[in-house]
ROMARTOR-595825 format. One record per residue: x, y, z of N, C-alpha, C in turn. Coordinates in steps of 0.1 Angstrom, whole numbers, plus 5000, padded with zeros to 4 digits. Layout:
XYZXYZXYZ;...
! end
This chain:
366268224317366668224331367668284332;369168204325370468244321370668394319;369768454306370368574306369368664312;368468654320367868734332368668694340;369668654347370668664355371268724352;371768724339373268814338372568964339;371468944333371369104334371169134347;370369044357370669114370372169154373;372769024373374169074380374969194370;374769224363375169344351374269474356;373469454362372469564372373269614384;373569494385374769544400375669584401;376369504392377469584390377469784386;376669744374377069894375376669954386;375469924392374770034408376170044413;376969914418377969944421379270034424;379770084405380470144395379770224403;378870264394377970414394378070484410;377870384419378470434431379370474438;380370374434382170384442382870514429;382770484418383170544409383470704412;381770754412381470934418382270974434;382670844438383470844453384970824447;385370814446386270814440387270914433;386270944416386171094418386271184421;385671214436385671324443386571334450;387071174453388971164464389971234460;389871194445391071194435391371334434;389271424430390071564430390371704446;389471604452390271684463391571664465;392171524466393071534468394771664457;393671634448394671684436394571844439;393671904445393172034452393972084458;394271944470394672004480396671984472;396771934469398771914460398672034457;397572054444397972194439398272284450;397472314460397272414468398872394476;399172274481400772254485401472324476;401572284465403172284456402672404459;401772504453401572624447401972704462;401272684468401572784481403472764487;404272644480405672604484406572744474;405372704459406672744452406172914454;405272954459404773124462406073124475;406173044480406773054495408473034493;408772994484409873034476410473144465;409173174458409373294453409673404462;408473444470408273544486409973524490;410473424490412073424497412773524488;413073394478413673524468413773664470;412673674469412473804463413073934477;412373814492412673904505414373894500;414873824497416873834499417573884488;416073934479416674044470416574174477;415274184483414974294485415874374498;416274214505416574274519418274294513;418974234504420174254501420674384491;419374454487419074574476418774624488;418074684495418174774505419674784517;419574624521421074714524422174744514;422674714506423774794498423374904493;421574984493421575114493421175184504;421175194512421175204528422675264536;423675184529424775134531425675294521;425475284510425875314503425075504510;423875514517423575644518424275694531;424375604536424975644551426275674548;427375644538429175624531428475774524;427275824521427076004512427176064528;426576054534426576124548427876164555;428476044556429376084566430476104560;430776134540431576174532431176284533;429876354527429576504532430176534546;429376494555430276614569431376594569;432776464566434476494564434376644556;433576624546433976704537433976904544;432376904552432276994556433577024569;433576934579434376924588435676984584;436576894571437377004567437677134560;436777174559436477314550436477404563;435477364566435977444584436377414590;437477394593438477374598439877414597;439777444585441377454576440977594558;439477534559439777714546438777814547;438077824564436777924556437978044560;437478164556437978284558438378304572;437378294580436978334594438578234601;438678164595439778124604441278194598;440978214586442678304586442578444592;441378494595441778594608441578574620;440578474626441378424637442478404640;443378334630444378334633445678434629;445478524623446078624617447278564607;446978424600447878424589446978464575;448178524566447478494553447478414545;446878404541446578224531447478284519;448978164518449578144510449178174492;448078144491447378194482445978214483;445078254469443878304476442778154485;441478224492441078084502440078024488;440078084475439377994465439977894461;441477914455442477864449442577714461;442277744479442577704485441577574488;440577604484439077534487439077464468;439477494459439277434444440577334450;441677304462442177244461441577194471;440877194479440177054489439177004478;438777064473437876964466438176864458;439176914453439976784436440376734452;440876704461441476664467440676554473;438876574479438476534484437376384474;437376474455436676414448437476304446;438876304445439676174444439276044456;438576094465438775994473437775914468;436975874466435575814459435475844444;434475704439434075724426432775764429;432275744435430575804439430575964437;432076054439431476174436431976224425;431076254418431076314405430976524408;430676584417430576724417430576794427;431676884434431876894443431277084443;431077184450429877294447430077304464;430377484465430377564476428977704466;427977704472426777724464425977834481;425878004477425178024484423778074487;423578084501422478044503421678044494;421678174487420678224473420978124469;421878044461421577954450422577984440;423378064445424378104431425677974436;426277964426427177864427428977954429;429377934438430878024434431977914430;431977784440433177724434431977594430;432777514417431877404417433477344405;433677194412434277054410433676974406;434176974386433876814384434576684384;434076604388435076444384434776364375;435276324366434476254359435776164352;435176054358436675894353437775894359;438276024369439476044377439776134367;438876214364439876344362438976454364;439876534375439376684385439376794373;438476824367437877014370437377124375;437677264372437077294378436677414366;434877444372434377494364434477644363;434277704351435277884358433477924358;434778054361432778154364432078164362;432578194343431478244331430478084331;430277994340430177894331429377864346;429277904356428177854375427277904365;426277824376424777834373424377884390;422977954384422477974395421077844397;421077774409420677674414419577674427;419177794427418177854438416877764432;416677734421415477644423415477504421;416377474422416577274428416277304439;415777194442414777084453415877154469;417177074459417977034472418677224477;418477294477418477454479417577474482;416377484482414777444489414577364502;415377294503414477214509415777124517;416677234519418177194532417177254546;417877184559417377234565417977364570;417377454579418077564584418777544599;419677634602420477644612421877544611;422477564618423977434621423677394624;425377304626425077124632425677054621;425676924623426276834616425176774613;423976774604423076764592423576734583;423076624581423476654562422276664555;421876684549420776704543420576604527;420076474525420276444517419076444504;419676514495418176524485417676414477;416576404470415576304466416376264449;416676164450417176134437416376134425;417576214417416976234402418376164392;418376244380419176234371420476374374;421676444369422276474367421776614356;421676744359421076854349421676974348;422976984340423277114333422877214326;422777324330422077404320420177374322;419777304326418677224325418577174315;419777074308419476964301420276854308;419076754306419776584314421276554302;422376534310423476504311423176334306;423876324296423876134289424876104286;425776044291424275904297423775914309;422675844314421575934328422775894339;422875974347423475984360422275944373;422075874374421275864386421875954397;421776054400422676154413421376154422;422276174434421676214449422676314456;422976384464423376514460423476564482;424676534486425076544499424876694505;423876784515424076914516424576964528;425277064534425577094543425877244544;425377284556425177444557426877464558;427577544556428777594559428677814566;428277764574429077894587430278004583;430178104583431778224586430978304578;432478334577432778494563431778504555;432078394549430878364535429878264532;429178264543428078154546427478064535;427377984538426977894523425877754522;425777694510425877534509427177464506;427377374515428877264506427677134494;427777154482426377004482428176964472;427676794480428276734470427776584458;428076634447426776524438427576374442;426776294441427176164444426676064432;427375994422426775944408426175804413;425375764416424575604418424575564407;425575584393425275454381426075304386;427175344392427575194395427075144412;426475244424425875164427423975084419;423175154414422475114405422575014395;423875004395424874854386424874734394;425074724410425374634415424074624421;423274714423421774654428421074634420;421374614409420874534397420674424394;422674414399422874264397422174174404;421674244418421074184426419974064420;420073964415419073864409419173764415;417873724412417873554411417073514395;417073364389416873344380415273354379;414273334388413073364387412873544396;413173614400412873744400414173864400;413173954400413874074393413574184405;414674334400413974414418414274524403;413074634407412774784402412874874411;413274984410412675114423411875224415;410875254420410075324418410175454426;409975574423410175684436408675684442;408375804447407475864454405775884442;406175904436405075934425404675844417;405875704409405275634405405975594398;407275674393407875634383408875584382;409675464373411075404373411675494373;412775464382414175484389415175374383;414775244386414975114376414475024376;414175004363413574894353413974804346;413574724345413774554340413374634327;412574754319413174804310413574914304;414374934304415275034305414575174297;413675134292413075264276412375354288;412275284303410875304313411575384320;412475374324413675434340413875624335;413275634348413075804348412775914342;411175834334410475864326409675984340;409676034350408976124354409676224354;411076204345411876374346411976414328;411876254325412476284309411476304298;409876234307408276244304407676274310;407476424319406876474329405376404328;405176424312403676434310402676324308;403376234303403476104295402875934307;401975934308401775844322401975734314;402675694309402775584302403975494311;404975614316406375614322405475574338;404575584339404675554357403475464360;403875354368403475224370402375264376;401875354380399975394379398975334366;399575334351399075244339399175164338;400975094342400574934336400274874348;400074884364399574804368398874894388;397674984382396975004391396574974410;396674834407395774744418397274794433;398774774422399874714427400874904436;399674974423399575094435398875134443;397875084446396975094453397875024468;398774904462399274884481400774914480;400974994473402075044475401975184486;400875284483400375334492399975314504;398875174500398275144517398675054527;399975024520400774844533402174964537;401974934555403775024559404074924559;403774794556404974684559404874644544;405874504547405974464534405274334528;404674404518402974354512404074264500;402974184498403174074486401774064482;401374094465400674104462401273994446;400073984436399873904423399273994419;399874044404399574084392399774054379;399274034373399673984358400173874359;400073794366400473664367401473644371;401873744381403373754389403373784402;404373754414404273724422404973894423;404674034434405274104438406074124454;406674204455406974214472407474354467;406774434475407374564482408474574492;408774744493409774774504409874924505;409674974513409575204513410775144519;411975234512413075324513413075424519;413475494527413675664525415575704524;415675784516417175814516417975814524;417275904534417975944547416775914560;417575794566416075764573415875834583;417375914588417076004601416276124605;416076134585415476224591413976254579;413476124584412276084579410976134576;411076204590409776394597410176444586;411476534585411576664575411476614557;411776484558411876464543410676494537;410976574524410076534508409776404507;408876424507407776304498408576224485;409076324480410076314466411176194471;411476214486412876114491412275974492;410975934492410575804494410875704480;411675614482411975524470411275364479;410775364462410375204466410875104461;411574994469411674854454411174794457;411274724443410174604441410874474435;410374364441410874234440409574194432;410174124421408974084412409373954403;408573904402409473724393408873744374;409173724374409473704360408073634357;407873724342406073714340405573564341;406573514331405873344327406573234337;407173324343407873184357406773114362;405573194366404373144378403173044361;403173184348402573104342402972964342;404272944337404772764331404672714342;404872804356405172624364403872604371;402572694368401472734370401072554360;401172584347400672514336401572344339;402772404339403272224343402872204355;402672254362402172184377400472154377;399672234370398272154366398572064356;399272044348399871894341400371804351;400971854356401471694366400571664371;399871784382398171734390397471614385;396871694373395771654364396371484357;397571494354398371374343398171264359;399171274370398771234383397171184384;396571274384394771264387394471124380;394371164365393971054357394370984361;395570944356396470774359395970784372;396270804387394870754394393770694401;393470774386391470764386391770644378;391970654372391970504358393370354368;393570414375394170324383392870254396;392370344405391970324415390670234406;389870364394388670314387388970144383;390070074372390369984368390169864387;391069924394391069834405389469794410;388869914408387969844415386569794407;386969804393386269734383386469574382;387869574386388269444386387769394402;387969424413387369354425385869384420;385769434414383469364411383169304405;384169294394383969164385384169064390;385269014401386168984403384868884416;384369054422383668974433382368904427;381568954420380568914408380768784404;381868784406382068654392382368544397;382568534413382568424420381568464426;380568564430379168534435378268434422;378568514408378068464396378768284405;380068264402379868084398379668024416;379168094430378468034437376868014438;376568084426375368104421375467954413;375567984408376067884393376367734401;376967694411377367604419375667544427;375467674430374067674442372967584432;373367674419371967604411372267514402;373367404400374167254402374067194408;374167224420373567174438372267114438;371267234436369667204437368967134424;370067134410369367074398370266944405;371366904410371966764412370566744428;370466784431369066724446367866684442;367466804428366266804415366366634414;367566614406367466534393367566414408;368466384417368766274429367266234435;366466334434365166314444364566264430;364266284416363866214403363566154401;365066074405365765984404365365864417;364865854430364565804440363265794444;362765944431360965914430361165764423;361865794408361665644397362265534405;363265534409363065404419362265374432;361365474437360865404449359465364437;359065414425358165364415358265254408;359765244405360165084403360064994406;360765034425359864894436358564894434;358064984437356064924437355864904428;356364914412356364804400356164694400;357664644403358364564406357164474419;356764534424356064444437354364434429;354164544422353164514414352564414408;354064444398354264324388354464134395;355064144406355264034415354063994419;352864094427351464034435350763974417;351164114403350564014391350563884391;351463834393352063694386351663564395;351363674411350963584420349363544420;348663674415347363654409347263594397;347863584387347763524374348263394379;348563344387349363204392348363134402;347463244411346663154417345263174407;344963254398343963234391344063094379;345263104377345062964373344862804379;345362884393345262734404343262724405;342662844403341062874406340662834393;341262844381340762744367340662584367;342262564374341762434373341062394385;341062454401339862374407338362384405;338162524394337262524387336562374391;337662364376337062324364337462094376;338462104383337361944390336661974398;336362084404335062084413333762084405;333962054394332562014387332561864386;333361804383333161654389332661554403;332961644415332161574426330761684424;331261824421329261864418328861814410;328961724404328161634393327461494400;328861474408328661324410327261364415;327461484431326561494440324861514433;324861564424323861584411323061484408;323461374406323161264400322461194415;323561214427322961164436321561184441;321361314440320861384445318961304432;319661354422318161294414318361134411;319061064418318660874421318260894436;318661004444317360984458315961004455;315961154443314861184441314061064434;314360954428313860904418313460794426;314360744433314260614448313060674451;312660814460311660854466310460844464;310560864444308860874442308660734440;309660594438309560464442308960424449;309760454461309560374471308560494481;308160604479307760674488307060644491;305660584490304460514488304560444502;305660354511305560294519306360384531;306660534531307060624540305560704546;305860714553304560834559304760924554;303461004553303361144549304861224553;304261284564305261324575307161294568;307061164569308861174562308861214552;308061154536308061174526308561314520;307561424532307461524529308861614531;309461494544310661664548311461594542;311961494535312561414524312661504515;311661524509311361644495312261734493;311461834509312461954510313861964510;314461804523315961834520315861814505;315261724499316261754478316461864472;315161904477314762034469315862154474;316162164484316862244493318662194487;318762124487319962034481319862074465;319362074463319062114444319562204443;318862304449318862474450319962524452;321662464463322062444471323462434459;322762334451323962254440323862344426;322562424428322562454414323162604415;322762644425323862784430325462784426;325662644432327162624430327862614421;326862524412327162514396327662674390;325862694393326362934386327462984396;328062964407329063034417330463014403;330662914401331362794397331562814380;330462814376330762844357331363024360;330363074370331163224365332463254369;332763174377334263204384334763184371;334663034366335462934361335863034340;334363124339334363194330335463314329;335263444341335763524346337463464345;337963404347339263324347339063284332;338763264330339363174314339063284308;338463394304337863504296339563584300;339963654313341663714316342563634312;342363504309343363444314344063384296;342963454282343063374269343863414261;344963384256345763404247345363504233;344563424230343863514215341963544224;341963654203340263774207339163604204;338363674207337063554213335763684209;334863604205333963614207333063624217;332663764226332063744237330263854239;329763834247328163904251329164004260;328564144260329464244265327964224277;327264194281326264204291326564124297;326763994293327663854300328563874310;329863934303330564014311330764084324;329764214317329564304327328664264342;328064154338326564074347327664034358;328963914347330063834354330863934370;330864054361331864124371330964224379;329964224377328764314392328664174400;328764044397328263984403329863914413;330963964411331763954421331664074426;331164164428330864324438330464294450;328764104451328164134457329064164472;329464074474330264114484330964234491;331764304483331864404485330864524492;329664504479328764594482327864594497;327864424498327264424511328064484526;329364544521329864604531329464764531;329064854524328964934516328064934513;326364934519325264964515324365094506;325465214513324965314503325265314493;326165264487326465264475325865134462;325565104449324865054442325265064428;325664944420325764914404324864934397;324764964391323464974377324164894370;323764774365323764754351323164794340;323064894329321964944315322664874309;323464814306324264734292323464694287;322964724275322364634262322564494262;321564374259322364234258322164174247;322364254236322364204229323564214217;324964324227326064374219326664264223;327364244205328264124208329464164201;330864164209332164204212333064054204;334164044194335264034194336664144198;337264054203338264144211339064024223;339264104238339464034246339164084255;337463984261336964044278337864034283;338763944290339363974300339664104307;340764154292341164304294340364394294;338964364291337264434287337364514303;336964324307337164304323337564404333;339064354327339964434337339864584339;339564654323338864854321337864824333;336664784328335164774335335664794352;336464694361337264694372337964764375;338664804371339564894372338765104368;337665084366337465184367336165154377;335265074381334465064388335265084405;336565034402337365074418338065184421;337765224407338265374415337265484417;335765474412334465474419334565484430;334965374437334265324451335565374457;336865404452337765474462337865574464;337265654450338065834452336665904453;335265844444333865914442333465934455;333265824459332665814477333465804486;333165864501333865804511332565764515;333365724531332465634538331165654541;330665774546328765734550328265804534;329065884521328465904507326865774502;326065844501325165744490325865754476;325765704470325865714451325665594446;325265594430325365504421326665504412;327165374408327965354402327265344385;327265354375326565274361326865274349;327065174348327765094336326465094329;327165194314325765204305326665124290;326165124285327265064269326065064259;326465094246325265124234326265094221;325865074209326965024195325765164185;327365214184327165294178327965284163;327265214152327465164141328365044146;329965064137330864934146331464964154;331865104170331965114180331265064186;331465054198331465044215331465144222;330365184229330365364234330565244247;331165204258330565244271331265324282;329965344287329965444301329765384315;330965444319331665364334331165544347;330165614355330165734355329365714374;329065824378329065774391328565924394;327665964404327566044409328366094423;329666094421330466144434331266264434;332266284441332666424442333366494434;333566414422334566454407335666454414;336566534400337966564401338266694394;339466714399339766834407340066924394;340767044388341466974379342167004373;343267034383344566964384344866874384;343566734392343866594388344266564382;342866654369342266584359343166624348;344266684345344566724332346266624336;346366544347347466454350347166294354;345666264347344766204353345066054350;345965984328346665854329347965874329;348465954339350165954340350265834350;351465774346351965634357352065734372;351365654381351265674399351065784397;350065864390349365984396347565894404;347565974416346765944426346666074437;345666034440345166114453344966014464;345565904467345165754478346665724479;347565774480348765764481349165714493;348265754508348965704519347765624521;346865524513346065434513346465314504;348065364498348965234491348365194477;347965324473347465304458348365364452;348865264442350165324435350165404422;348265414415348765494405348565514393;349365364391348865294381347865164376;346465204378345265194377344665214363;344665364367344365474350345565434340;346565434346347465414329347665334321;347065184337346965114324345665054317;344665094320343365124316343665214308;344065294306344665414290345265274282;346165254286347965124277346465094273;345664984279344864874273343764884261;343064984266342065084255342565104240;343965224238344665224232345065194224;346465074228347265014221346264894218;346264814234345464664231344164674218;343264764218341964774222341864844208;342964954206342365014194341265104189;341465144205340165294212340565414216;339565434225340165554232339265584244;339665664254338965624271338965814271;338065894271337566044278337066014290;337266184294336666164313336366334312;334766314315334466444319333966444332;334266514345334366554353334166684361;333266694368332566814376333066804389;333766884399333266904410331866904419;331666814424330666794435329266744427;330066684413328666654407328466494401;329866484397330366334397331166344383;331666214381332966194365331766024363;332466074344331965964336332865954327;333665814323334665794319334165664307;334665764291333865644288334865574271;334165494274335865404267334865324256;335765444237335065354230335865254222;335765144215336365084212335665004196;336164924187335864884176335064754181;334064724175333364614176334664464178;334464474161335564394155336864394161;337964394169339264444173340264334167;340564334156341764254150343364284152;343464204163344564204161345964114172;347264154170348163974170347463994189;347763874185347663764203349363844213;348163824223349363884234348863874244;350063824252350063784260348963854273;348063804286347563864290347263794302;348563744304348263634321348563764330;349763854322350063914333349164024342;348064074329346964124329345764104339;346163974345345263964356345763984374;344964054376344964114387344164314387;344164284401343164404401344164514410;344664654402345164744404344864844409;344864844421344365014430345265144428;
! end
């Protein structure tokens, strides 16, 4: 019972946990995913802001320098137009103190010293032939001799310079400085400001600007989490984190390794597809892109080569390591949270089920106490009933002793009456002849009637005295079984007169002599007959109670049977237990058959069996030895009729 109850509680607890824990797990997973997205978005926003700041500062620095280049170039053109062109000399009629070329060289030399960005100042004819070139390297100004002047007609800044005059300065696309078709080393990122000069000797004023310092400045614009790279319109690196990749389009024009198309084709697609500032992930890094033109005022006229892509990107391990730390932190917190919540749920469930178990145990104990209390009340009531029965038995025993004495005392007056009747009969025989025939006949009839009644009175007193004497006997004695049954049946005549449909049939053999306790055996028979009268038949039933006895070797087999209603199997199993009765409402105590069993089994060293079938009848069979040699017992308390 307890084990089954514990298994039931365990099953309920397991069901509750299997219901709650998956819900907690899903809640923790959803919360962890939300936390991951929140912190991840914050990290991406932070990196994006850093990259945007790098792009903004770099673009601002680059655009400022490009604007400075245009202003400086235009300033040089204006100075040349105002003071140094041959046409100016002719119009004013003032011969130059020296040749105009020397004046131009001097002007170029002074101009080259005004800015650290200027690496060359050149006068080139419209056909592309250099006329004058000044080199400025580390503050040293040198003029290139005429034999070293080069034909630049194939250079893009000669081919793409806008037609016409005016104040437009053409800023060429960015490349490295090349002299005599040989790349100058160390590499010099270079742009050229080109402006037309009109006059007697029309040509192009070309100023080379060395952007090495500008690139160093832009390269320094970075943060711990992001850095900047610059690509040209074809996807070649102009400035790269890996210096070996820089200017690959010029140094290695046929090698695709030096192009971003090879390393990150999806990024290249984004660069060509987006007009605004795009941001994308690739290779576990965040990229921010910005397109700039060397000369924003002439975008529509610019060659595609003048476009530059500024790419700000996070370090390759920045997001990877941060994501790993974030996932580990969230997983750790999730595991700890799930463990804590699961522990709390288990503890709460255990506490609740323990409380429930204790309440059930308390209820069980309460029910058990109530059952015990009911049994105690029942036992107390039975003891009270037994006490009342014992008191009644004591009264009946005392009454029996009194009646035995009364019967003994009645013998004397009955004997005197019998002697008086005998004397009257003798006197009538002697003196009757003096009487008339009628008077004598009347007296004789009266004496006969008196004699009959006196004999009957003697028989009744004798039978009653014998029954009382047997039931109050303290020692075993020899008795005739037929006489005991006959005397007992005689006492039922008044009862049977009230129930004429019931009869008692005495079929005992007359010559069975038994040594034992006739009073106790009489009470056994009486209880069994009373039990048949009370339970086997109802008021309107007809039936016969049969008492049979036979001798089987040294044993007496006594059977009291009826053809009444029979016993149910449930009553039959507990028939000889104390207080078992179906007539509780008729004030029956249920002790009769229990005492019968005790008398037969203990007092007489015998046994009692019962056979019954509902609707057919019941038969009690008592088997006792013919010679019961037992110790003397007190039978006074047994002189009673218990129903």
